[in-house]
N, CA, C, O and the ligand as a Tripos MOL2 file, in Angstrom:
@<TRIPOS>MOLECULE
protein
  285   283    72     0     0
PROTEIN
NO_CHARGES

@<TRIPOS>ATOM
      1 N         -21.2770   -7.8240   16.6660 N.3       1 MET1
      2 CA        -21.1050   -7.8340   18.1520 C.3       1 MET1
      3 C         -20.2830   -6.6380   18.5250 C.2       1 MET1
      4 O         -19.1650   -6.4640   18.0410 O.2       1 MET1
      5 N         -20.8370   -5.8040   19.3930 N.am      2 LEU2
      6 CA        -20.1780   -4.5440   19.7630 C.3       2 LEU2
      7 C         -18.8140   -4.7920   20.3950 C.2       2 LEU2
      8 O         -17.8400   -4.1170   20.0590 O.2       2 LEU2
      9 N         -18.7420   -5.7420   21.2960 N.am      3 PHE3
     10 CA        -17.4930   -6.0290   22.0100 C.3       3 PHE3
     11 C         -16.3330   -6.2520   21.0290 C.2       3 PHE3
     12 O         -15.2380   -5.7100   21.1780 O.2       3 PHE3
     13 N         -16.6350   -7.0870   20.0110 N.am      4 LYS4
     14 CA        -15.5950   -7.4520   19.0340 C.3       4 LYS4
     15 C         -15.1470   -6.2520   18.1950 C.2       4 LYS4
     16 O         -13.9700   -6.1310   17.8560 O.2       4 LYS4
     17 N         -16.0990   -5.3620   17.8580 N.am      5 THR5
     18 CA        -15.7260   -4.2080   17.0080 C.3       5 THR5
     19 C         -14.8590   -3.2680   17.7890 C.2       5 THR5
     20 O         -14.1010   -2.5030   17.1920 O.2       5 THR5
     21 N         -14.9340   -3.2890   19.1070 N.am      6 LEU6
     22 CA        -14.0300   -2.4310   19.9070 C.3       6 LEU6
     23 C         -12.6620   -3.0630   20.0990 C.2       6 LEU6
     24 O         -11.6430   -2.3730   20.1320 O.2       6 LEU6
     25 N         -12.6540   -4.4270   20.2280 N.am      7 ILE7
     26 CA        -11.4160   -5.1320   20.5780 C.3       7 ILE7
     27 C         -10.4790   -5.2260   19.3300 C.2       7 ILE7
     28 O          -9.2620   -5.0790   19.4440 O.2       7 ILE7
     29 N         -11.0740   -5.4710   18.1660 N.am      8 ALA8
     30 CA        -10.2240   -5.6810   17.0190 C.3       8 ALA8
     31 C          -9.2760   -4.5170   16.6920 C.2       8 ALA8
     32 O          -8.0850   -4.7420   16.4810 O.2       8 ALA8
     33 N          -9.7990   -3.2440   16.6460 N.am      9 PRO9
     34 CA         -8.8820   -2.1530   16.4060 C.3       9 PRO9
     35 C          -7.8010   -2.0420   17.4930 C.2       9 PRO9
     36 O          -6.6690   -1.6740   17.1800 O.2       9 PRO9
     37 N          -8.1080   -2.3400   18.7210 N.am     10 LEU10
     38 CA         -7.1400   -2.2700   19.7740 C.3      10 LEU10
     39 C          -6.0290   -3.3010   19.5340 C.2      10 LEU10
     40 O          -4.8470   -3.0100   19.7140 O.2      10 LEU10
     41 N          -6.4370   -4.5190   19.1220 N.am     11 GLN11
     42 CA         -5.4380   -5.5760   18.8280 C.3      11 GLN11
     43 C          -4.5480   -5.1220   17.6630 C.2      11 GLN11
     44 O          -3.3270   -5.2790   17.6990 O.2      11 GLN11
     45 N          -5.1830   -4.5580   16.6320 N.am     12 GLN12
     46 CA         -4.4410   -4.0510   15.4400 C.3      12 GLN12
     47 C          -3.4130   -2.9830   15.9200 C.2      12 GLN12
     48 O          -2.2690   -2.9940   15.4650 O.2      12 GLN12
     49 N          -3.7950   -2.1040   16.7940 N.am     13 TRP13
     50 CA         -2.9270   -1.0730   17.2750 C.3      13 TRP13
     51 C          -1.7730   -1.6790   18.0550 C.2      13 TRP13
     52 O          -0.6220   -1.3000   17.8390 O.2      13 TRP13
     53 N          -2.0490   -2.5980   18.9410 N.am     14 LEU14
     54 CA         -1.0320   -3.2290   19.7710 C.3      14 LEU14
     55 C           0.0120   -3.9390   18.8130 C.2      14 LEU14
     56 O           1.2200   -3.8200   19.0160 O.2      14 LEU14
     57 N          -0.4890   -4.6680   17.7810 N.am     15 MET15
     58 CA          0.4370   -5.3590   16.8790 C.3      15 MET15
     59 C           1.2570   -4.3380   16.0810 C.2      15 MET15
     60 O           2.4280   -4.5780   15.7880 O.2      15 MET15
     61 N           0.6480   -3.2030   15.7310 N.am     16 SER16
     62 CA          1.3880   -2.1940   14.9900 C.3      16 SER16
     63 C           2.5050   -1.6270   15.8330 C.2      16 SER16
     64 O           3.5050   -1.1290   15.3170 O.2      16 SER16
     65 N           2.3160   -1.7120   17.1870 N.am     17 GLN17
     66 CA          3.3590   -1.2380   18.1010 C.3      17 GLN17
     67 C           4.3640   -2.3410   18.4060 C.2      17 GLN17
     68 O           5.2980   -2.1300   19.1800 O.2      17 GLN17
     69 N           4.1760   -3.5620   17.7810 N.am     18 GLY18
     70 CA          5.0440   -4.6690   18.0460 C.3      18 GLY18
     71 C           4.8500   -5.3150   19.4000 C.2      18 GLY18
     72 O           5.7730   -5.8620   20.0040 O.2      18 GLY18
     73 N           3.5980   -5.2280   19.8540 N.am     19 LYS19
     74 CA          3.2700   -5.8630   21.1690 C.3      19 LYS19
     75 C           2.2460   -6.9570   21.0210 C.2      19 LYS19
     76 O           1.3910   -6.9180   20.1360 O.2      19 LYS19
     77 N           2.3410   -7.9360   21.8990 N.am     20 CYS20
     78 CA          1.3740   -9.0480   21.9330 C.3      20 CYS20
     79 C           0.0070   -8.5140   22.3480 C.2      20 CYS20
     80 O          -0.1150   -7.7100   23.2720 O.2      20 CYS20
     81 N          -1.0490   -9.0000   21.6140 N.am     21 VAL21
     82 CA         -2.4080   -8.5270   21.9350 C.3      21 VAL21
     83 C          -2.9370   -9.1260   23.2310 C.2      21 VAL21
     84 O          -3.8720   -8.5950   23.8300 O.2      21 VAL21
     85 N          -2.3210  -10.2650   23.6740 N.am     22 GLY22
     86 CA         -2.8240  -10.9440   24.8750 C.3      22 GLY22
     87 C          -2.1620  -10.4230   26.1240 C.2      22 GLY22
     88 O          -2.8400  -10.1630   27.1180 O.2      22 GLY22
     89 N          -0.8830  -10.2670   26.1010 N.am     23 CYS23
     90 CA         -0.1660   -9.9370   27.3280 C.3      23 CYS23
     91 C           0.6140   -8.6000   27.2670 C.2      23 CYS23
     92 O           1.1150   -8.1140   28.2810 O.2      23 CYS23
     93 N           0.7000   -8.0250   26.0550 N.am     24 GLY24
     94 CA          1.3530   -6.6770   25.9640 C.3      24 GLY24
     95 C           2.8480   -6.7400   25.9460 C.2      24 GLY24
     96 O           3.4970   -5.6940   25.9570 O.2      24 GLY24
     97 N           3.4550   -7.9640   25.9180 N.am     25 ARG25
     98 CA          4.9050   -8.0710   25.8570 C.3      25 ARG25
     99 C           5.4020   -7.5750   24.5340 C.2      25 ARG25
    100 O           4.6840   -7.6410   23.5370 O.2      25 ARG25
    101 N           6.6580   -7.0620   24.4980 N.am     26 GLU26
    102 CA          7.3300   -6.7160   23.2610 C.3      26 GLU26
    103 C           7.5480   -7.9870   22.4680 C.2      26 GLU26
    104 O           8.1440   -8.9360   22.9770 O.2      26 GLU26
    105 N           7.0750   -8.0230   21.2270 N.am     27 LEU27
    106 CA          7.2620   -9.2080   20.3890 C.3      27 LEU27
    107 C           8.6990   -9.3210   19.9440 C.2      27 LEU27
    108 O           9.1750  -10.4230   19.6730 O.2      27 LEU27
    109 N           9.4130   -8.1860   19.8600 N.am     28 SER28
    110 CA         10.7940   -8.2590   19.4760 C.3      28 SER28
    111 C          11.6560   -9.0270   20.4280 C.2      28 SER28
    112 O          12.7420   -9.4920   20.0800 O.2      28 SER28
    113 N          11.1460   -9.1600   21.6710 N.am     29 ALA29
    114 CA         11.8770   -9.9130   22.7030 C.3      29 ALA29
    115 C          11.4650  -11.3870   22.7430 C.2      29 ALA29
    116 O          12.0990  -12.1880   23.4290 O.2      29 ALA29
    117 N          10.4210  -11.7410   22.0240 N.am     30 ALA30
    118 CA          9.9430  -13.1090   21.9910 C.3      30 ALA30
    119 C          10.8260  -13.9500   21.0380 C.2      30 ALA30
    120 O          11.6140  -13.4340   20.2460 O.2      30 ALA30
    121 N          10.6400  -15.2630   21.1680 N.am     31 GLU31
    122 CA         11.4480  -16.1860   20.3470 C.3      31 GLU31
    123 C          11.0010  -16.1500   18.8740 C.2      31 GLU31
    124 O           9.8240  -16.3360   18.5660 O.2      31 GLU31
    125 N          11.9490  -15.9110   17.9880 N.am     32 HIS32
    126 CA         11.6930  -15.8910   16.5440 C.3      32 HIS32
    127 C          12.2890  -17.1260   15.9300 C.2      32 HIS32
    128 O          13.4180  -17.5160   16.2280 O.2      32 HIS32
    129 N          11.4750  -17.7590   15.0320 N.am     33 LYS33
    130 CA         11.9640  -18.8960   14.2970 C.3      33 LYS33
    131 C          11.7680  -18.6450   12.8030 C.2      33 LYS33
    132 O          10.7130  -18.1650   12.3880 O.2      33 LYS33
    133 N          12.7800  -18.9670   11.9960 N.am     34 LYS34
    134 CA         12.6560  -18.7900   10.5820 C.3      34 LYS34
    135 C          11.4370  -19.5020    9.9600 C.2      34 LYS34
    136 O          11.1360  -20.6420   10.3140 O.2      34 LYS34
    137 N          10.7500  -18.8340    9.0450 N.am     35 HIS35
    138 CA          9.6310  -19.4010    8.3760 C.3      35 HIS35
    139 C           9.6850  -18.9230    6.9140 C.2      35 HIS35
    140 O           9.1750  -17.8440    6.6120 O.2      35 HIS35
    141 N          10.2570  -19.6550    6.0520 N.am     36 GLY36
    142 CA         10.4410  -19.2210    4.6850 C.3      36 GLY36
    143 C          11.4960  -18.1380    4.5870 C.2      36 GLY36
    144 O          12.2640  -17.8980    5.5180 O.2      36 GLY36
    145 N          11.5090  -17.4790    3.4080 N.am     37 LYS37
    146 CA         12.5280  -16.5070    3.1510 C.3      37 LYS37
    147 C          12.3130  -15.1460    3.8480 C.2      37 LYS37
    148 O          13.2550  -14.4680    4.2600 O.2      37 LYS37
    149 N          11.0610  -14.8000    3.9500 N.am     38 ASN38
    150 CA         10.7960  -13.4170    4.3450 C.3      38 ASN38
    151 C          10.0130  -13.3000    5.6440 C.2      38 ASN38
    152 O           9.6480  -12.1980    6.0550 O.2      38 ASN38
    153 N           9.7490  -14.4520    6.3030 N.am     39 GLU39
    154 CA          8.8710  -14.3970    7.4610 C.3      39 GLU39
    155 C           9.5130  -15.1380    8.6390 C.2      39 GLU39
    156 O          10.3530  -16.0190    8.4550 O.2      39 GLU39
    157 N           9.0960  -14.7590    9.8550 N.am     40 GLU40
    158 CA          9.5040  -15.5210   11.0440 C.3      40 GLU40
    159 C           8.2990  -15.7670   11.9130 C.2      40 GLU40
    160 O           7.4440  -14.8940   12.0640 O.2      40 GLU40
    161 N           8.2260  -16.9590   12.4880 N.am     41 LEU41
    162 CA          7.2160  -17.2730   13.4870 C.3      41 LEU41
    163 C           7.7110  -16.7210   14.7850 C.2      41 LEU41
    164 O           8.8830  -16.8570   15.1340 O.2      41 LEU41
    165 N           6.7780  -16.0720   15.5260 N.am     42 VAL42
    166 CA          7.1650  -15.4700   16.8300 C.3      42 VAL42
    167 C           6.3430  -16.1090   17.9090 C.2      42 VAL42
    168 O           5.1130  -16.0910   17.8500 O.2      42 VAL42
    169 N           7.0030  -16.6770   18.9020 N.am     43 TYR43
    170 CA          6.2910  -17.3830   19.9950 C.3      43 TYR43
    171 C           6.3240  -16.5460   21.2510 C.2      43 TYR43
    172 O           7.3570  -16.4170   21.9070 O.2      43 TYR43
    173 N           5.1600  -15.9720   21.5800 N.am     44 CYS44
    174 CA          5.0790  -15.1900   22.7900 C.3      44 CYS44
    175 C           5.0100  -16.1250   24.0200 C.2      44 CYS44
    176 O           4.6030  -17.2820   23.9160 O.2      44 CYS44
    177 N           5.4180  -15.5870   25.1790 N.am     45 GLN45
    178 CA          5.3590  -16.4250   26.4040 C.3      45 GLN45
    179 C           3.9860  -16.8370   26.8110 C.2      45 GLN45
    180 O           3.8320  -17.8050   27.5560 O.2      45 GLN45
    181 N           2.9480  -16.1190   26.3380 N.am     46 CYS46
    182 CA          1.5840  -16.4210   26.6950 C.3      46 CYS46
    183 C           0.9540  -17.4350   25.6990 C.2      46 CYS46
    184 O          -0.2580  -17.6450   25.7060 O.2      46 CYS46
    185 N           1.8050  -18.0590   24.8410 N.am     47 LYS47
    186 CA          1.3880  -19.1270   23.9090 C.3      47 LYS47
    187 C           0.7600  -18.6100   22.6430 C.2      47 LYS47
    188 O           0.4030  -19.4100   21.7780 O.2      47 LYS47
    189 N           0.6060  -17.2920   22.4880 N.am     48 ARG48
    190 CA          0.1360  -16.8250   21.2410 C.3      48 ARG48
    191 C           1.2990  -16.8280   20.1980 C.2      48 ARG48
    192 O           2.4640  -16.6160   20.5340 O.2      48 ARG48
    193 N           0.9310  -17.0700   18.9630 N.am     49 ILE49
    194 CA          1.9200  -17.2090   17.9300 C.3      49 ILE49
    195 C           1.6600  -16.1710   16.8460 C.2      49 ILE49
    196 O           0.5290  -16.0190   16.3840 O.2      49 ILE49
    197 N           2.7120  -15.4530   16.4410 N.am     50 TYR50
    198 CA          2.5900  -14.3870   15.4310 C.3      50 TYR50
    199 C           3.4710  -14.6900   14.2940 C.2      50 TYR50
    200 O           4.3620  -15.5360   14.3740 O.2      50 TYR50
    201 N           3.2170  -13.9750   13.1920 N.am     51 MET51
    202 CA          4.1000  -14.0220   12.0010 C.3      51 MET51
    203 C           4.7060  -12.6400   11.8130 C.2      51 MET51
    204 O           4.0110  -11.6240   11.7860 O.2      51 MET51
    205 N           6.0470  -12.6400   11.6820 N.am     52 PHE52
    206 CA          6.7320  -11.3500   11.4590 C.3      52 PHE52
    207 C           7.2200  -11.3100   10.0350 C.2      52 PHE52
    208 O           7.9160  -12.2160    9.5760 O.2      52 PHE52
    209 N           6.8480  -10.2450    9.3330 N.am     53 SER53
    210 CA          7.3390  -10.0980    7.9510 C.3      53 SER53
    211 C           8.5940   -9.2040    7.9820 C.2      53 SER53
    212 O           8.5620   -8.0680    8.4550 O.2      53 SER53
    213 N           9.6680   -9.7490    7.4710 N.am     54 LYS54
    214 CA         10.9230   -8.9790    7.4700 C.3      54 LYS54
    215 C          10.8690   -7.7820    6.5040 C.2      54 LYS54
    216 O          11.4990   -6.7520    6.7460 O.2      54 LYS54
    217 N          10.1070   -7.9340    5.4070 N.am     55 SER55
    218 CA         10.1210   -6.8960    4.4140 C.3      55 SER55
    219 C           9.3940   -5.6260    4.8730 C.2      55 SER55
    220 O           9.8600   -4.5190    4.6060 O.2      55 SER55
    221 N           8.2360   -5.7830    5.5720 N.am     56 ASN56
    222 CA          7.5740   -4.5590    6.0440 C.3      56 ASN56
    223 C           7.6280   -4.4030    7.5750 C.2      56 ASN56
    224 O           6.9480   -3.5570    8.1550 O.2      56 ASN56
    225 N           8.4350   -5.2220    8.1890 N.am     57 LYS57
    226 CA          8.6380   -5.1760    9.6540 C.3      57 LYS57
    227 C           7.3560   -5.1210   10.4150 C.2      57 LYS57
    228 O           7.2210   -4.3230   11.3430 O.2      57 LYS57
    229 N           6.3670   -5.9820   10.0370 N.am     58 ALA58
    230 CA          5.0650   -5.9360   10.7010 C.3      58 ALA58
    231 C           4.7400   -7.3200   11.2590 C.2      58 ALA58
    232 O           5.1010   -8.3560   10.6990 O.2      58 ALA58
    233 N           4.0340   -7.2800   12.4000 N.am     59 TYR59
    234 CA          3.5530   -8.4920   13.0370 C.3      59 TYR59
    235 C           2.0610   -8.6840   12.7110 C.2      59 TYR59
    236 O           1.2970   -7.7350   12.5380 O.2      59 TYR59
    237 N           1.7010   -9.9720   12.6400 N.am     60 ARG60
    238 CA          0.2980  -10.3070   12.5360 C.3      60 ARG60
    239 C           0.1160  -11.6480   13.2510 C.2      60 ARG60
    240 O           1.0980  -12.3210   13.5630 O.2      60 ARG60
    241 N          -1.1480  -12.0410   13.5140 N.am     61 ARG61
    242 CA         -1.3860  -13.3080   14.1190 C.3      61 ARG61
    243 C          -1.0610  -14.3890   13.0810 C.2      61 ARG61
    244 O          -1.3940  -14.2260   11.9070 O.2      61 ARG61
    245 N          -0.4330  -15.4600   13.4790 N.am     62 ALA62
    246 CA         -0.1720  -16.5520   12.5850 C.3      62 ALA62
    247 C          -1.4410  -17.3240   12.3470 C.2      62 ALA62
    248 O          -2.2640  -17.4930   13.2460 O.2      62 ALA62
    249 N          -1.5940  -17.8020   11.1040 N.am     63 LEU63
    250 CA         -2.7890  -18.6440   10.7710 C.3      63 LEU63
    251 C          -2.4830  -20.0780   11.2210 C.2      63 LEU63
    252 O          -1.3260  -20.4900   11.3010 O.2      63 LEU63
    253 N          -3.5740  -20.8330   11.5150 N.am     64 ILE64
    254 CA         -3.3760  -22.2230   11.9720 C.3      64 ILE64
    255 C          -2.5920  -23.0390   10.9720 C.2      64 ILE64
    256 O          -1.7430  -23.8440   11.3570 O.2      64 ILE64
    257 N          -2.8690  -22.8410    9.6630 N.am     65 GLU65
    258 CA         -2.1700  -23.6280    8.6690 C.3      65 GLU65
    259 C          -0.6860  -23.2420    8.4750 C.2      65 GLU65
    260 O           0.0630  -23.9300    7.7820 O.2      65 GLU65
    261 N          -0.2860  -22.1240    9.1080 N.am     66 GLU66
    262 CA          1.1050  -21.7060    9.0540 C.3      66 GLU66
    263 C           1.9870  -22.2790   10.1830 C.2      66 GLU66
    264 O           3.2150  -22.1950   10.1690 O.2      66 GLU66
    265 N           1.2790  -22.8590   11.1490 N.am     67 LEU67
    266 CA          2.0340  -23.3560   12.3440 C.3      67 LEU67
    267 C           2.7010  -24.6860   11.9630 C.2      67 LEU67
    268 O           2.2300  -25.4020   11.0790 O.2      67 LEU67
    269 N           3.8020  -24.9970   12.6500 N.am     68 PRO68
    270 CA          4.4880  -26.2820   12.3910 C.3      68 PRO68
    271 C           3.5290  -27.4190   12.7730 C.2      68 PRO68
    272 O           2.8040  -27.3380   13.7640 O.2      68 PRO68
    273 N           3.5500  -28.4640   11.9650 N.am     69 LYS69
    274 CA          2.5820  -29.5400   12.1110 C.3      69 LYS69
    275 C           2.7830  -30.3640   13.4050 C.2      69 LYS69
    276 O           1.8780  -31.0330   13.9030 O.2      69 LYS69
    277 N           4.0570  -30.2670   13.9230 N.am     70 ASN70
    278 CA          4.3130  -31.0440   15.1510 C.3      70 ASN70
    279 C           3.9460  -30.3090   16.4090 C.2      70 ASN70
    280 O           4.1530  -30.8160   17.5120 O.2      70 ASN70
    281 N           3.3990  -29.1100   16.2580 N.am     71 ALA71
    282 CA          3.0500  -28.2720   17.4860 C.3      71 ALA71
    283 C           1.7490  -28.7420   18.0590 C.2      71 ALA71
    284 O           1.2820  -28.1980   19.0590 O.2      71 ALA71
    285 ZN          1.7410  -12.6250   24.7610 Zn       72 ZN72
@<TRIPOS>BOND
     1     1     2 1
     2     2     3 1
     3     3     4 2
     4     3     5 am
     5     5     6 1
     6     6     7 1
     7     7     8 2
     8     7     9 am
     9     9    10 1
    10    10    11 1
    11    11    12 2
    12    11    13 am
    13    13    14 1
    14    14    15 1
    15    15    16 2
    16    15    17 am
    17    17    18 1
    18    18    19 1
    19    19    20 2
    20    19    21 am
    21    21    22 1
    22    22    23 1
    23    23    24 2
    24    23    25 am
    25    25    26 1
    26    26    27 1
    27    27    28 2
    28    27    29 am
    29    29    30 1
    30    30    31 1
    31    31    32 2
    32    31    33 am
    33    33    34 1
    34    34    35 1
    35    35    36 2
    36    35    37 am
    37    37    38 1
    38    38    39 1
    39    39    40 2
    40    39    41 am
    41    41    42 1
    42    42    43 1
    43    43    44 2
    44    43    45 am
    45    45    46 1
    46    46    47 1
    47    47    48 2
    48    47    49 am
    49    49    50 1
    50    50    51 1
    51    51    52 2
    52    51    53 am
    53    53    54 1
    54    54    55 1
    55    55    56 2
    56    55    57 am
    57    57    58 1
    58    58    59 1
    59    59    60 2
    60    59    61 am
    61    61    62 1
    62    62    63 1
    63    63    64 2
    64    63    65 am
    65    65    66 1
    66    66    67 1
    67    67    68 2
    68    67    69 am
    69    69    70 1
    70    70    71 1
    71    71    72 2
    72    71    73 am
    73    73    74 1
    74    74    75 1
    75    75    76 2
    76    75    77 am
    77    77    78 1
    78    78    79 1
    79    79    80 2
    80    79    81 am
    81    81    82 1
    82    82    83 1
    83    83    84 2
    84    83    85 am
    85    85    86 1
    86    86    87 1
    87    87    88 2
    88    87    89 am
    89    89    90 1
    90    90    91 1
    91    91    92 2
    92    91    93 am
    93    93    94 1
    94    94    95 1
    95    95    96 2
    96    95    97 am
    97    97    98 1
    98    98    99 1
    99    99   100 2
   100    99   101 am
   101   101   102 1
   102   102   103 1
   103   103   104 2
   104   103   105 am
   105   105   106 1
   106   106   107 1
   107   107   108 2
   108   107   109 am
   109   109   110 1
   110   110   111 1
   111   111   112 2
   112   111   113 am
   113   113   114 1
   114   114   115 1
   115   115   116 2
   116   115   117 am
   117   117   118 1
   118   118   119 1
   119   119   120 2
   120   119   121 am
   121   121   122 1
   122   122   123 1
   123   123   124 2
   124   123   125 am
   125   125   126 1
   126   126   127 1
   127   127   128 2
   128   127   129 am
   129   129   130 1
   130   130   131 1
   131   131   132 2
   132   131   133 am
   133   133   134 1
   134   134   135 1
   135   135   136 2
   136   135   137 am
   137   137   138 1
   138   138   139 1
   139   139   140 2
   140   139   141 am
   141   141   142 1
   142   142   143 1
   143   143   144 2
   144   143   145 am
   145   145   146 1
   146   146   147 1
   147   147   148 2
   148   147   149 am
   149   149   150 1
   150   150   151 1
   151   151   152 2
   152   151   153 am
   153   153   154 1
   154   154   155 1
   155   155   156 2
   156   155   157 am
   157   157   158 1
   158   158   159 1
   159   159   160 2
   160   159   161 am
   161   161   162 1
   162   162   163 1
   163   163   164 2
   164   163   165 am
   165   165   166 1
   166   166   167 1
   167   167   168 2
   168   167   169 am
   169   169   170 1
   170   170   171 1
   171   171   172 2
   172   171   173 am
   173   173   174 1
   174   174   175 1
   175   175   176 2
   176   175   177 am
   177   177   178 1
   178   178   179 1
   179   179   180 2
   180   179   181 am
   181   181   182 1
   182   182   183 1
   183   183   184 2
   184   183   185 am
   185   185   186 1
   186   186   187 1
   187   187   188 2
   188   187   189 am
   189   189   190 1
   190   190   191 1
   191   191   192 2
   192   191   193 am
   193   193   194 1
   194   194   195 1
   195   195   196 2
   196   195   197 am
   197   197   198 1
   198   198   199 1
   199   199   200 2
   200   199   201 am
   201   201   202 1
   202   202   203 1
   203   203   204 2
   204   203   205 am
   205   205   206 1
   206   206   207 1
   207   207   208 2
   208   207   209 am
   209   209   210 1
   210   210   211 1
   211   211   212 2
   212   211   213 am
   213   213   214 1
   214   214   215 1
   215   215   216 2
   216   215   217 am
   217   217   218 1
   218   218   219 1
   219   219   220 2
   220   219   221 am
   221   221   222 1
   222   222   223 1
   223   223   224 2
   224   223   225 am
   225   225   226 1
   226   226   227 1
   227   227   228 2
   228   227   229 am
   229   229   230 1
   230   230   231 1
   231   231   232 2
   232   231   233 am
   233   233   234 1
   234   234   235 1
   235   235   236 2
   236   235   237 am
   237   237   238 1
   238   238   239 1
   239   239   240 2
   240   239   241 am
   241   241   242 1
   242   242   243 1
   243   243   244 2
   244   243   245 am
   245   245   246 1
   246   246   247 1
   247   247   248 2
   248   247   249 am
   249   249   250 1
   250   250   251 1
   251   251   252 2
   252   251   253 am
   253   253   254 1
   254   254   255 1
   255   255   256 2
   256   255   257 am
   257   257   258 1
   258   258   259 1
   259   259   260 2
   260   259   261 am
   261   261   262 1
   262   262   263 1
   263   263   264 2
   264   263   265 am
   265   265   266 1
   266   266   267 1
   267   267   268 2
   268   267   269 am
   269   269   270 1
   270   270   271 1
   271   271   272 2
   272   271   273 am
   273   273   274 1
   274   274   275 1
   275   275   276 2
   276   275   277 am
   277   277   278 1
   278   278   279 1
   279   279   280 2
   280   279   281 am
   281   281   282 1
   282   282   283 1
   283   283   284 2
@<TRIPOS>SUBSTRUCTURE
     1 MET1         2 RESIDUE 1 A MET
     2 LEU2         6 RESIDUE 1 A LEU
     3 PHE3        10 RESIDUE 1 A PHE
     4 LYS4        14 RESIDUE 1 A LYS
     5 THR5        18 RESIDUE 1 A THR
     6 LEU6        22 RESIDUE 1 A LEU
     7 ILE7        26 RESIDUE 1 A ILE
     8 ALA8        30 RESIDUE 1 A ALA
     9 PRO9        34 RESIDUE 1 A PRO
    10 LEU10       38 RESIDUE 1 A LEU
    11 GLN11       42 RESIDUE 1 A GLN
    12 GLN12       46 RESIDUE 1 A GLN
    13 TRP13       50 RESIDUE 1 A TRP
    14 LEU14       54 RESIDUE 1 A LEU
    15 MET15       58 RESIDUE 1 A MET
    16 SER16       62 RESIDUE 1 A SER
    17 GLN17       66 RESIDUE 1 A GLN
    18 GLY18       70 RESIDUE 1 A GLY
    19 LYS19       74 RESIDUE 1 A LYS
    20 CYS20       78 RESIDUE 1 A CYS
    21 VAL21       82 RESIDUE 1 A VAL
    22 GLY22       86 RESIDUE 1 A GLY
    23 CYS23       90 RESIDUE 1 A CYS
    24 GLY24       94 RESIDUE 1 A GLY
    25 ARG25       98 RESIDUE 1 A ARG
    26 GLU26      102 RESIDUE 1 A GLU
    27 LEU27      106 RESIDUE 1 A LEU
    28 SER28      110 RESIDUE 1 A SER
    29 ALA29      114 RESIDUE 1 A ALA
    30 ALA30      118 RESIDUE 1 A ALA
    31 GLU31      122 RESIDUE 1 A GLU
    32 HIS32      126 RESIDUE 1 A HIS
    33 LYS33      130 RESIDUE 1 A LYS
    34 LYS34      134 RESIDUE 1 A LYS
    35 HIS35      138 RESIDUE 1 A HIS
    36 GLY36      142 RESIDUE 1 A GLY
    37 LYS37      146 RESIDUE 1 A LYS
    38 ASN38      150 RESIDUE 1 A ASN
    39 GLU39      154 RESIDUE 1 A GLU
    40 GLU40      158 RESIDUE 1 A GLU
    41 LEU41      162 RESIDUE 1 A LEU
    42 VAL42      166 RESIDUE 1 A VAL
    43 TYR43      170 RESIDUE 1 A TYR
    44 CYS44      174 RESIDUE 1 A CYS
    45 GLN45      178 RESIDUE 1 A GLN
    46 CYS46      182 RESIDUE 1 A CYS
    47 LYS47      186 RESIDUE 1 A LYS
    48 ARG48      190 RESIDUE 1 A ARG
    49 ILE49      194 RESIDUE 1 A ILE
    50 TYR50      198 RESIDUE 1 A TYR
    51 MET51      202 RESIDUE 1 A MET
    52 PHE52      206 RESIDUE 1 A PHE
    53 SER53      210 RESIDUE 1 A SER
    54 LYS54      214 RESIDUE 1 A LYS
    55 SER55      218 RESIDUE 1 A SER
    56 ASN56      222 RESIDUE 1 A ASN
    57 LYS57      226 RESIDUE 1 A LYS
    58 ALA58      230 RESIDUE 1 A ALA
    59 TYR59      234 RESIDUE 1 A TYR
    60 ARG60      238 RESIDUE 1 A ARG
    61 ARG61      242 RESIDUE 1 A ARG
    62 ALA62      246 RESIDUE 1 A ALA
    63 LEU63      250 RESIDUE 1 A LEU
    64 ILE64      254 RESIDUE 1 A ILE
    65 GLU65      258 RESIDUE 1 A GLU
    66 GLU66      262 RESIDUE 1 A GLU
    67 LEU67      266 RESIDUE 1 A LEU
    68 PRO68      270 RESIDUE 1 A PRO
    69 LYS69      274 RESIDUE 1 A LYS
    70 ASN70      278 RESIDUE 1 A ASN
    71 ALA71      282 RESIDUE 1 A ALA
    72 ZN72       285 GROUP 0 **** ****
């Protein structure tokens, strides 16, 4: 699908800039919650959830199985 092939690199770029792919907010300003030793769950105001790796200082989309079960 052409649309998706264009969107995915843009989302990758936004995340590499530390920005939410949905709303463009700075993820460093979003709420961070500890998740294991080396990672933090990041809750954007637009309800998207990211995973922040402290070792390589990179954001990525959180996987469904990584989310707290009570959410
Ligand atoms: Zn957002």
